[in-house]
N, C-alpha and C positions, 0 to 999 in steps of 0.2 A: 842416396835412394830417394830424395825429395824431387829433382831433376828426373832420375831415371822413369817413375811414374809420370810426369809432366809430358814428357816426350813420349812413353806411351801412349797417354791420350791424345796428343797432336797429331801423332802419328797412324794414329789408330791400329797399333801395334799390341803384341800379346806380350802377356810378362809370364814368365815361371818363376813361384815361389815357393820355398817352404815356410809353410805356417802348419802352428800347430799339430806337428808328428808327420807331415809329408807334403812331396812336393804337388803342387797345382796350376795346372795351365788357366790363363785368366783372360779376358776382353776387360780392361778398364773402362770405366765409364764416368768415375766423379772423385775427386780426390779434394780432402778439404780436413777441416777440424768439426769433429761430430758434436752433437749436444751436449756430450759427457766431456768434450774438451782433449780429445784426443786426437792426432794424424790420422784420419781412416780414409780406406779405399772400397767404392763399392766397382764392383765387378761382375760379371756373370763367367762364374767356372764351366772349362768345356772338356774338364778331363783333371784325371788325377784323384788324389788323396780326398777325402770328407771324414771328418770327425761325429758327423751327423747324418752319414746314411745317404745322402744326395752329391753325387760328385757332380753332378750338373744340374747348375741354379744359380741364382743371385747369391752373393756373397758380399756380409759388410765386415771389412776385415780392421782392427787396430794395426798401424803400419809398424807399432814398436814390437809385435808378434811375430812381425817377419823375419824369420832366420837370415834369410838368402834370396837375392831378387838378381833375377836375369831379365834383360829387353832383348825378347826374340825378333827374329827377322819377317816372320807371319804377320801379315795383316789381316784386321776383317774388318766387314762392311758393318758401322756401327748401325743397325737394324732393328734391333729388337725392340719389339713392340709392346714391352712390359716394363721398357725403362721411360720416365720422363725428367726432364731438367729441373733442376733444383729442389733436388731430395731435401727431404723433410727431416731428414738426420744428421744434417751436417747445418752449422749454424756460419759458419765458412767455407766458401767452397774456393779451392787453390784453381782448379781447372774440371771441367766437363764437357762432355760430346753434346 
């Protein structure tokens, strides 16, 4: 999973993950270790399940809770104006856009 997330960020490729009860399509922006000490992913969800009612929005995910992950052939243009490098919820960043 670690290498797949890094590959997705490097190639601006979407991911499909099963997380907290359903599949979601994500645009990954930042991956690292959260301030709580968990491997985590900051991504923009463009489609799929949401347990909080917002199926399209920014998500911060503990990667240990991802049950399935697929690297899609769909590319995205990383131009979301709400994203800024150096995620404050990460104490270590493995890869970011």
